[in-house]
Backbone bond lengths (Angstrom), bond angles and torsions (degrees), N, CA, C in turn:
res aa  C-N    CA-C-N  psi(-1)  N-CA   C-N-CA  omega(-1)  CA-C   N-CA-C  phi
1 M - - - 1.461 - - 1.525 111.95 -
2 L 1.319 116.87 -28.97 1.459 120.87 -173.66 1.524 110.88 -61.11
3 G 1.329 115.79 121.88 1.448 121.06 177.07 1.512 115.14 78.13
4 R 1.328 118.31 2.06 1.469 120.69 -176.49 1.527 112.89 -107.50
5 G 1.331 117.48 -12.81 1.456 119.98 178.53 1.510 114.16 64.54
6 V 1.331 117.19 39.85 1.461 120.96 -178.44 1.524 110.69 -129.51
7 C 1.322 114.78 161.43 1.462 122.60 168.82 1.527 107.64 -112.25
8 V 1.321 116.46 150.96 1.462 122.00 -173.83 1.527 109.96 -113.49
9 Y 1.313 115.75 136.64 1.463 122.18 176.85 1.524 109.67 -63.33
10 T 1.331 116.42 130.28 1.462 119.84 -176.74 1.524 111.98 -61.67
11 G 1.320 116.92 -32.10 1.463 119.24 177.22 1.513 112.14 -61.39
12 S 1.326 117.14 -35.91 1.466 120.72 176.89 1.519 110.74 -66.22
13 V 1.338 115.96 -41.78 1.465 120.17 179.24 1.522 110.04 -61.75
14 I 1.323 116.47 -45.98 1.465 121.07 -179.65 1.522 110.88 -60.06
15 E 1.327 117.01 -41.83 1.460 120.74 -178.75 1.529 111.49 -67.37
16 V 1.325 117.34 -42.73 1.472 119.71 179.34 1.523 110.42 -62.81
17 F 1.326 116.94 -43.64 1.461 119.34 -179.96 1.525 111.29 -69.84
18 R 1.333 117.34 -31.33 1.468 119.16 175.13 1.521 109.93 -60.33
19 R 1.320 116.42 -42.88 1.456 119.89 179.56 1.522 111.62 -69.11
20 A 1.334 116.06 -20.25 1.466 119.74 176.42 1.523 111.98 -89.89
21 G 1.350 117.23 1.39 1.455 120.79 176.42 1.511 115.26 97.37
22 V 1.339 118.26 11.31 1.464 122.05 -179.60 1.526 108.76 -104.96
23 G 1.326 116.55 129.38 1.458 121.42 -177.26 1.521 113.20 -69.34
24 E 1.333 115.47 157.91 1.466 120.62 -177.65 1.519 112.24 -60.77
25 Q 1.328 117.71 -44.55 1.456 120.13 -177.20 1.521 111.30 -64.17
26 A 1.324 116.26 -39.89 1.468 119.89 178.75 1.526 110.56 -63.90
27 T 1.335 116.73 -41.00 1.462 120.19 179.36 1.520 110.89 -66.22
28 R 1.334 116.92 -44.72 1.468 120.06 179.55 1.526 111.03 -61.37
29 S 1.325 116.60 -43.30 1.465 120.24 -179.64 1.524 110.96 -63.38
30 T 1.331 115.97 -40.87 1.462 120.18 179.58 1.524 111.03 -64.70
31 L 1.325 117.26 -43.74 1.465 120.67 178.60 1.526 110.93 -61.64
32 T 1.333 116.75 -41.37 1.465 120.47 179.38 1.520 110.86 -62.88
33 R 1.334 116.88 -44.06 1.468 120.38 178.84 1.525 110.81 -63.33
34 M 1.321 116.77 -40.60 1.464 119.84 -178.68 1.527 111.31 -66.26
35 V 1.328 116.99 -35.89 1.462 119.91 175.45 1.523 110.19 -65.28
36 S 1.335 116.94 -45.12 1.467 120.61 -177.82 1.522 112.10 -65.86
37 R 1.329 117.24 -25.60 1.466 121.36 179.94 1.523 112.91 -93.85
38 G 1.307 116.60 6.19 1.453 119.62 177.33 1.511 114.86 77.76
39 L 1.340 116.72 18.78 1.460 120.58 -179.96 1.522 112.44 -94.46
40 L 1.318 116.84 -17.48 1.459 121.71 176.70 1.522 108.96 -138.91
41 S 1.318 115.99 149.19 1.463 121.14 170.74 1.528 108.12 -102.17
42 R 1.318 115.89 158.83 1.464 120.12 -178.51 1.532 108.95 -131.89
43 R 1.320 116.46 138.15 1.464 121.36 176.70 1.521 109.58 -144.76
44 R 1.321 115.77 157.06 1.457 120.84 179.89 1.524 109.93 -114.12
45 E 1.321 114.54 140.31 1.463 122.69 172.68 1.528 105.83 -127.90
46 G 1.332 115.96 99.54 1.459 119.26 -173.75 1.519 110.04 66.20
47 R 1.328 116.63 -123.33 1.466 120.64 -179.35 1.523 111.99 -95.60
48 R 1.305 117.23 1.29 1.466 120.77 -177.31 1.527 111.12 -101.42
49 T 1.332 114.54 145.57 1.461 121.52 176.98 1.522 109.07 -108.99
50 Y 1.319 115.02 133.98 1.463 121.27 179.84 1.527 109.15 -121.18
51 I 1.323 115.43 150.45 1.460 120.45 176.98 1.524 109.12 -119.26
52 G 1.330 114.86 148.98 1.456 120.88 178.50 1.515 110.54 -138.06
53 L 1.312 115.62 170.01 1.451 121.02 179.33 1.526 110.68 -79.29
54 T 1.324 115.88 152.47 1.458 122.57 169.63 1.527 107.83 -106.89
55 D 1.319 116.42 173.01 1.469 119.44 177.43 1.525 110.65 -58.08
56 R 1.331 115.25 -38.32 1.465 119.56 -177.97 1.523 111.58 -67.02
57 S 1.330 117.18 -47.59 1.465 119.21 -178.89 1.520 111.08 -69.39
58 E 1.328 117.39 -32.71 1.463 119.49 177.39 1.524 110.40 -64.01
59 A 1.343 116.66 -39.68 1.465 119.88 178.01 1.525 111.04 -63.73
60 I 1.337 117.11 -39.77 1.464 120.79 179.08 1.521 110.49 -64.91
61 L 1.326 116.57 -43.02 1.465 120.05 179.78 1.523 111.43 -67.65
62 R 1.331 117.51 -37.27 1.463 120.26 176.40 1.524 110.41 -63.06
63 D 1.335 115.38 -38.06 1.461 119.21 177.75 1.520 110.31 -64.03
64 G 1.329 116.95 -43.46 1.460 119.79 177.35 1.513 111.99 -62.51
65 E 1.330 116.34 -41.30 1.466 121.20 177.88 1.525 110.63 -61.09
66 R 1.331 115.15 -43.34 1.470 119.50 179.40 1.522 110.92 -63.74
67 R 1.322 117.41 -43.67 1.465 120.10 -177.77 1.525 111.61 -65.91
68 I 1.328 116.66 -35.08 1.462 119.74 -178.49 1.520 111.69 -73.90
69 W 1.334 116.64 -49.52 1.464 119.94 -166.50 1.526 114.67 -105.08
70 K 1.324 119.24 -14.90 1.469 120.16 -176.53 1.528 112.21 -113.49
71 T 1.325 117.24 -60.48 1.464 118.06 -177.39 1.518 111.84 -73.90
72 G 1.334 117.49 -35.71 1.457 120.28 178.90 1.515 112.68 74.63
73 A 1.323 115.13 176.40 1.464 121.07 -174.43 1.520 113.32 -90.49
74 V 1.329 118.07 -14.70 1.464 121.23 -174.83 1.522 109.59 -115.78
75 N 1.328 116.43 124.11 1.463 122.31 -178.59 1.528 109.65 -95.83
76 R 1.330 115.51 92.34 1.469 120.87 179.41 1.528 112.45 -97.98
77 E 1.322 117.70 -7.79 1.461 121.05 -171.14 1.521 113.30 -110.77
78 W 1.298 118.14 17.12 1.464 121.74 -179.01 1.523 110.49 -61.88
79 D 1.333 116.86 134.73 1.467 121.47 -176.17 1.520 113.81 -100.05
80 G 1.328 117.08 10.76 1.460 120.47 178.98 1.512 114.54 93.04
81 T 1.334 117.48 -2.08 1.461 121.17 -178.57 1.526 110.93 -83.81
82 W 1.324 114.93 139.73 1.464 121.46 172.67 1.524 108.82 -120.89
83 T 1.319 116.47 146.62 1.459 121.82 170.61 1.520 107.89 -102.66
84 L 1.319 115.67 125.01 1.468 122.05 179.83 1.523 108.89 -112.16
85 L 1.306 116.20 134.20 1.460 121.44 178.99 1.520 108.85 -129.63
86 G 1.327 115.11 121.21 1.459 120.68 176.52 1.518 110.34 -111.00
87 F 1.312 116.57 142.52 1.465 118.96 178.25 1.517 109.87 -144.13
88 S 1.327 114.16 151.43 1.457 121.76 175.32 1.522 107.33 -138.93
89 L 1.321 115.71 113.42 1.456 121.21 -177.01 1.522 110.10 -116.58
90 P 1.333 117.20 148.27 1.464 119.70 175.72 1.527 111.16 -55.11
91 E 1.300 116.16 146.87 1.464 121.17 -176.41 1.523 112.06 -57.17
92 S 1.327 116.65 -31.31 1.471 120.28 -176.74 1.531 112.79 -77.28
93 W 1.331 117.42 -9.61 1.464 120.52 -177.00 1.527 110.70 -87.72
94 Q 1.289 117.20 57.54 1.465 119.77 -176.90 1.527 112.12 -68.42
95 R 1.319 117.15 -39.65 1.464 119.56 179.81 1.525 110.74 -64.80
96 Q 1.341 116.69 -44.79 1.464 119.57 179.79 1.524 111.08 -63.64
97 R 1.329 115.98 -37.33 1.469 119.51 178.96 1.534 110.22 -65.33
98 H 1.322 115.87 -43.46 1.467 119.85 178.17 1.529 110.92 -62.36
99 D 1.336 116.63 -45.28 1.467 120.15 -179.13 1.523 111.13 -62.91
100 L 1.320 117.35 -41.67 1.463 120.55 180.00 1.520 110.80 -64.75
101 R 1.316 117.05 -45.62 1.466 119.74 179.32 1.531 111.30 -61.99
102 S 1.319 116.49 -40.58 1.467 119.75 179.25 1.521 111.10 -63.23
103 Q 1.331 116.33 -44.03 1.463 120.46 -179.83 1.528 111.13 -67.11
104 L 1.320 117.50 -37.71 1.465 120.49 179.11 1.524 110.70 -66.71
105 T 1.316 116.55 -41.72 1.466 119.84 177.31 1.520 110.34 -60.63
106 W 1.323 116.70 -43.31 1.467 121.69 178.30 1.529 110.46 -60.18
107 A 1.347 116.86 -35.34 1.465 121.62 -177.52 1.524 112.91 -83.29
108 G 1.342 117.81 0.78 1.456 120.64 176.01 1.511 115.40 99.89
109 F 1.325 117.87 9.54 1.460 121.03 179.95 1.526 111.15 -85.17
110 G 1.320 114.74 154.04 1.450 122.69 170.47 1.514 108.89 -129.22
111 A 1.333 116.94 156.41 1.463 121.16 -177.78 1.527 109.77 -83.05
112 L 1.332 115.86 105.93 1.461 120.72 177.30 1.525 109.67 -71.87
113 F 1.316 115.78 -49.13 1.463 123.84 171.83 1.526 106.99 -140.81
114 S 1.316 117.09 173.55 1.452 120.31 176.74 1.531 109.35 -61.94
115 G 1.324 115.95 121.20 1.456 119.84 179.61 1.509 115.06 83.24
116 L 1.339 118.05 -0.49 1.464 121.12 178.02 1.522 108.95 -130.30
117 W 1.324 116.21 115.19 1.454 122.50 -176.26 1.520 110.00 -114.63
118 I 1.326 115.94 153.88 1.454 121.17 -173.67 1.526 110.19 -139.63
119 A 1.332 115.92 145.71 1.469 121.86 177.24 1.519 108.84 -143.13
120 P 1.326 118.05 146.50 1.463 120.47 178.05 1.525 111.63 -72.08
121 G 1.339 115.85 141.71 1.455 120.75 177.90 1.519 112.69 82.01
122 E 1.319 115.18 -172.44 1.462 121.48 178.00 1.527 108.60 -96.44
123 V 1.311 115.75 108.88 1.466 121.78 -177.17 1.525 109.04 -108.44
124 D 1.306 116.65 124.16 1.462 121.79 178.74 1.524 108.83 -84.38
125 V 1.321 116.05 110.30 1.466 120.76 -178.72 1.524 111.67 -106.66
126 S 1.324 117.27 8.99 1.466 119.92 -176.29 1.526 111.30 -59.93
127 G 1.333 116.89 -38.13 1.456 119.75 179.47 1.514 112.37 -65.39
128 I 1.338 116.16 -41.70 1.465 120.71 178.64 1.519 110.44 -62.10
129 V 1.323 115.85 -49.27 1.465 120.93 -176.86 1.525 110.60 -63.15
130 A 1.340 116.66 -42.82 1.462 120.00 -179.11 1.523 111.22 -66.21
131 E 1.337 116.70 -42.83 1.464 120.54 -178.63 1.520 111.44 -61.39
132 L 1.331 116.61 -37.26 1.463 120.66 -178.62 1.526 112.55 -87.28
133 G 1.332 117.67 -6.44 1.459 120.83 179.43 1.517 113.89 67.16
134 L 1.337 116.63 37.53 1.467 120.61 -173.68 1.523 113.10 -116.78
135 A 1.327 117.71 20.07 1.464 120.16 -175.26 1.527 112.48 -57.34
136 A 1.319 117.23 -34.51 1.465 120.25 -177.90 1.523 112.64 -75.65
137 H 1.321 117.61 -9.13 1.466 121.09 -174.60 1.523 113.17 -116.32
138 V 1.324 117.00 5.38 1.466 121.22 -174.17 1.522 110.07 -126.98
139 K 1.333 116.12 139.13 1.464 122.51 174.66 1.527 108.00 -125.90
140 V 1.341 116.13 134.90 1.463 121.53 -176.43 1.520 109.65 -122.79
141 F 1.344 116.35 135.72 1.459 122.47 -179.14 1.524 109.76 -132.69
142 R 1.318 116.35 157.41 1.459 123.33 166.81 1.526 106.74 -111.15
143 A 1.327 117.19 140.12 1.464 119.49 -175.09 1.519 111.19 -153.34
144 H 1.346 115.54 163.70 1.461 123.39 171.45 1.526 107.78 -121.84
145 A 1.314 116.45 148.06 1.464 120.81 178.86 1.523 110.07 -69.96
146 D 1.315 116.11 148.10 1.460 121.47 177.43 1.529 109.81 -69.30
147 V 1.312 115.74 152.21 1.462 120.87 177.33 1.530 109.28 -59.40
148 G 1.308 116.37 134.73 1.458 120.79 178.61 1.512 114.30 93.23
149 M 1.325 117.17 -11.11 1.464 118.97 178.24 1.525 109.87 -70.98
150 D 1.314 116.23 137.55 1.461 121.77 178.93 1.530 108.75 -84.56
151 I 1.326 115.80 91.74 1.463 120.08 -176.01 1.524 111.04 -67.45
152 A 1.327 117.21 -37.91 1.464 119.98 179.69 1.528 110.76 -59.65
153 E 1.326 116.63 -39.80 1.464 120.09 178.50 1.523 110.44 -66.87
154 M 1.340 116.68 -42.12 1.457 120.59 178.33 1.528 110.99 -61.26
155 V 1.329 116.31 -43.15 1.462 121.00 178.57 1.525 110.36 -60.80
156 D 1.313 116.64 -44.25 1.464 121.19 -178.96 1.525 111.38 -65.51
157 D 1.338 116.90 -34.29 1.461 120.86 179.20 1.530 112.30 -74.52
158 T 1.326 116.51 -29.67 1.463 120.93 -171.80 1.521 112.98 -90.51
159 W 1.330 116.90 -35.22 1.464 121.08 -178.26 1.527 110.55 -118.86
160 D 1.303 116.39 151.29 1.466 122.13 178.59 1.528 108.38 -83.78
161 L 1.324 116.39 84.79 1.458 120.72 -176.65 1.523 112.09 -64.72
162 H 1.321 116.46 -32.02 1.471 119.14 179.30 1.527 110.27 -61.85
163 A 1.332 117.11 -45.94 1.464 120.71 -179.33 1.525 111.05 -67.95
164 L 1.338 116.86 -41.10 1.461 119.82 179.14 1.526 110.91 -62.49
165 G 1.323 116.24 -46.26 1.458 120.22 179.40 1.514 112.21 -64.29
166 A 1.329 116.47 -38.45 1.467 120.21 179.36 1.523 111.12 -62.87
167 G 1.337 117.05 -35.63 1.456 120.10 177.88 1.522 111.84 -60.76
168 Y 1.331 115.73 -44.18 1.472 119.75 178.31 1.529 111.31 -67.35
169 R 1.327 116.90 -42.50 1.472 119.63 -178.11 1.526 111.18 -65.51
170 D 1.324 116.69 -41.82 1.465 119.72 179.58 1.527 110.87 -64.12
171 F 1.325 116.22 -41.85 1.465 119.42 178.07 1.524 110.20 -61.35
172 D 1.321 116.45 -47.04 1.462 120.89 -177.91 1.528 110.94 -61.34
173 A 1.329 116.36 -43.58 1.467 119.90 -179.28 1.527 111.36 -64.67
174 S 1.328 116.54 -34.66 1.460 120.74 -177.83 1.526 112.63 -73.81
175 W 1.338 116.82 -36.64 1.461 119.98 -171.18 1.525 114.96 -106.42
176 R 1.306 118.38 -14.79 1.468 119.18 -178.20 1.535 112.63 -60.11
177 P 1.345 120.02 -36.52 1.472 118.47 176.63 1.529 113.24 -57.00
178 Y 1.328 117.36 -32.45 1.467 120.02 176.55 1.525 110.40 -69.65
179 A 1.333 116.69 -41.48 1.465 120.61 -178.23 1.519 111.84 -67.37
180 S 1.336 116.70 -33.63 1.462 120.61 -176.04 1.522 113.14 -87.02
181 G 1.340 117.13 -4.85 1.456 120.24 178.93 1.509 114.17 87.94
182 R 1.346 117.36 5.39 1.466 119.30 -179.95 1.527 111.70 -75.95
183 V 1.334 116.47 -14.98 1.463 121.47 175.56 1.521 107.89 -118.07
184 D 1.323 116.82 129.57 1.462 122.21 -177.96 1.527 109.68 -77.97
185 L 1.332 116.24 121.11 1.455 120.82 -179.55 1.520 112.97 -89.12
186 S 1.315 117.45 -13.87 1.460 119.99 -172.14 1.520 113.29 -70.09
187 G 1.328 117.38 -26.74 1.456 118.81 -175.94 1.510 113.85 -93.67
188 G 1.324 117.90 -4.28 1.449 120.08 -177.23 1.515 112.69 -97.05
189 D 1.314 115.36 -177.99 1.452 121.75 177.40 1.519 107.72 -91.91
190 A 1.319 117.23 103.65 1.462 121.10 -173.40 1.521 112.22 -63.26
191 L 1.336 117.20 -36.96 1.458 120.13 -178.56 1.519 111.06 -66.61
192 A 1.327 116.88 -47.63 1.462 120.59 179.05 1.522 110.98 -64.04
193 L 1.332 116.38 -38.42 1.454 120.13 -179.18 1.523 110.89 -67.33
194 R 1.332 117.23 -41.45 1.460 119.04 179.14 1.521 110.94 -68.84
195 L 1.321 117.19 -33.96 1.461 120.60 175.54 1.521 110.25 -59.77
196 R 1.326 116.21 -46.63 1.466 120.13 179.29 1.523 111.35 -66.53
197 L 1.320 117.01 -41.44 1.466 121.37 178.19 1.522 111.20 -57.32
198 T 1.321 116.59 -50.32 1.461 120.74 -176.47 1.517 111.34 -67.81
199 A 1.332 117.24 -40.14 1.463 120.50 179.46 1.524 110.99 -62.86
200 E 1.326 116.64 -43.37 1.467 119.85 -179.61 1.526 111.21 -68.01
201 W 1.328 116.86 -38.33 1.464 119.33 179.54 1.530 111.12 -67.60
202 L 1.326 117.10 -42.00 1.462 119.94 177.57 1.518 111.47 -62.61
203 Q 1.316 116.88 -37.38 1.461 120.09 178.31 1.520 110.62 -61.49
204 V 1.323 116.78 -37.93 1.462 120.78 179.47 1.520 111.05 -70.86
205 I 1.330 117.46 -51.59 1.466 118.71 -172.17 1.522 112.54 -75.09
206 R 1.327 117.96 -24.18 1.461 118.70 178.57 1.520 111.98 -76.42
207 S 1.320 117.33 -15.72 1.462 120.01 174.57 1.523 111.51 -90.49
208 D 1.340 116.22 -4.11 1.464 121.96 -176.06 1.526 109.71 -101.11
209 P 1.337 118.45 121.36 1.467 120.85 179.09 1.523 113.66 -76.68
210 R 1.317 118.23 7.10 1.469 123.37 -178.18 1.527 110.47 55.20
211 L 1.299 114.14 59.60 1.461 120.71 177.88 1.522 109.97 -67.37
212 P 1.336 117.32 147.76 1.472 120.10 -179.24 1.519 111.28 -58.82
213 V 1.325 116.08 125.80 1.460 120.83 -171.49 1.523 112.02 -63.39
214 R 1.323 117.67 -27.51 1.467 118.74 -178.51 1.528 112.70 -71.45
215 H 1.328 116.97 -10.93 1.464 120.16 176.93 1.530 111.90 -110.51
216 L 1.329 116.20 16.73 1.463 121.89 177.82 1.523 109.64 -109.41
217 P 1.328 117.88 163.49 1.470 120.21 177.28 1.527 111.30 -55.49
218 E 1.327 116.35 148.62 1.468 121.10 -176.15 1.526 112.52 -60.53
219 D 1.323 116.93 -30.49 1.467 119.85 -178.44 1.532 112.53 -94.44
220 W 1.333 116.85 27.07 1.462 120.14 -178.12 1.529 109.88 -56.69
221 P 1.352 118.32 127.51 1.472 121.07 -166.84 1.523 115.71 -89.14
222 A 1.319 119.19 5.56 1.467 120.08 -173.47 1.522 112.68 -62.77
223 A 1.336 117.70 -42.64 1.469 120.25 -175.81 1.525 111.37 -63.30
224 G 1.328 117.17 -43.47 1.459 120.32 179.68 1.513 112.20 -65.33
225 A 1.336 116.40 -40.28 1.464 119.88 179.15 1.525 110.87 -66.44
226 E 1.329 116.30 -39.18 1.463 119.56 178.85 1.529 111.08 -65.45
227 E 1.313 116.47 -39.27 1.466 120.63 176.89 1.529 110.63 -60.24
228 T 1.328 115.97 -42.10 1.465 120.36 177.98 1.520 111.06 -63.75
229 F 1.337 116.73 -45.76 1.465 119.82 178.96 1.520 111.34 -56.52
230 R 1.319 116.54 -49.23 1.469 119.98 -176.26 1.528 111.55 -65.11
231 A 1.324 116.18 -36.55 1.467 119.46 179.58 1.523 111.07 -65.48
232 V 1.329 117.08 -47.89 1.468 120.21 -178.86 1.529 110.41 -67.50
233 H 1.324 116.62 -40.94 1.466 120.33 178.32 1.528 110.43 -58.79
234 G 1.327 116.65 -42.01 1.456 120.09 178.60 1.516 112.56 -63.49
235 L 1.324 116.77 -39.30 1.463 120.54 178.64 1.529 112.07 -65.95
236 L 1.332 115.73 -32.69 1.464 120.15 -175.61 1.524 113.44 -90.94
237 E 1.321 117.71 -13.86 1.468 120.25 -169.44 1.526 112.90 -56.70
238 A 1.317 118.20 -55.04 1.469 120.45 -176.38 1.529 112.73 -66.02
239 P 1.346 119.60 -50.09 1.472 118.30 179.50 1.519 113.19 -64.68
240 A 1.343 118.03 -32.48 1.468 119.98 178.25 1.523 110.57 -69.16
241 R 1.323 116.84 -39.84 1.466 120.30 177.93 1.527 110.64 -63.30
242 D 1.321 116.58 -42.45 1.467 120.24 178.45 1.527 110.88 -63.61
243 A 1.336 116.30 -41.71 1.467 120.25 179.62 1.520 110.99 -64.59
244 A 1.334 116.87 -38.78 1.466 120.56 179.42 1.522 111.07 -64.14
245 Q 1.320 116.71 -41.91 1.463 120.32 179.71 1.526 111.41 -63.58
246 R 1.329 116.88 -32.75 1.461 120.66 -179.19 1.525 112.85 -79.51
247 S 1.329 117.03 -33.70 1.465 119.29 -166.25 1.521 115.39 -112.32
248 I 1.332 119.03 -10.63 1.465 120.20 -176.58 1.524 109.73 -109.02
249 E 1.322 115.14 119.84 1.464 121.69 179.47 1.528 109.60 -91.09
250 T 1.322 116.88 130.43 1.460 121.22 -178.39 1.523 110.98 -130.85
251 V 1.340 114.79 160.76 1.465 122.66 169.12 1.518 106.90 -134.08
252 L 1.318 117.12 158.01 1.457 120.24 178.18 1.523 110.21 -64.60
253 A 1.321 115.71 139.19 1.469 120.33 -179.17 1.529 110.50 -70.61
């Protein structure tokens, strides 16, 4: 739907996800929740129901598109800048504290100390702060580390590098057989397979704050996993597009 100005028949969505291994009830429940949360719009054409993107879901998909194809999984161009965010919230604001921490983690921040979070590069958090209504309780700075500071140690203390690396290694191990030709793609459902490929890759890279590669272990697996993703995606692109044209019913938004 992104960039095409169309709405998709829910029956088509259910069928595609069925072929990807997701049950009808789970898909219907997910679509209903996404509509209620403002992530999808819903319209009827006769007896059929169609779903479309909202401004919010389009922004999320654009972010995913940017992370996959523009910023990439490996941060080789870091200029030494860090974004620091400090906050102090009343003890009773547990929900706001949870929401802020969740949003900061999504934006690539890690907890340097209690109430002080850090992310590589210049990260614009104005939208997060405004959405949560916490402007009066948050302070944001840009900074560089002092000479002699062990940045690699700080990175290791602040982020769970073992879990991040495991995500890339697991993805690579799962999909490399497809990239190398050891698994035949011709007999499978290319659309469902590409859906699963992209979903799994986004899950990995969205948990990664794109830490500067020069301060990561030498065997950091992000580059190899990204190479595998792009190779398999390229193999699936044409057959998945053809399958989508055959099986997905759309109307103009």
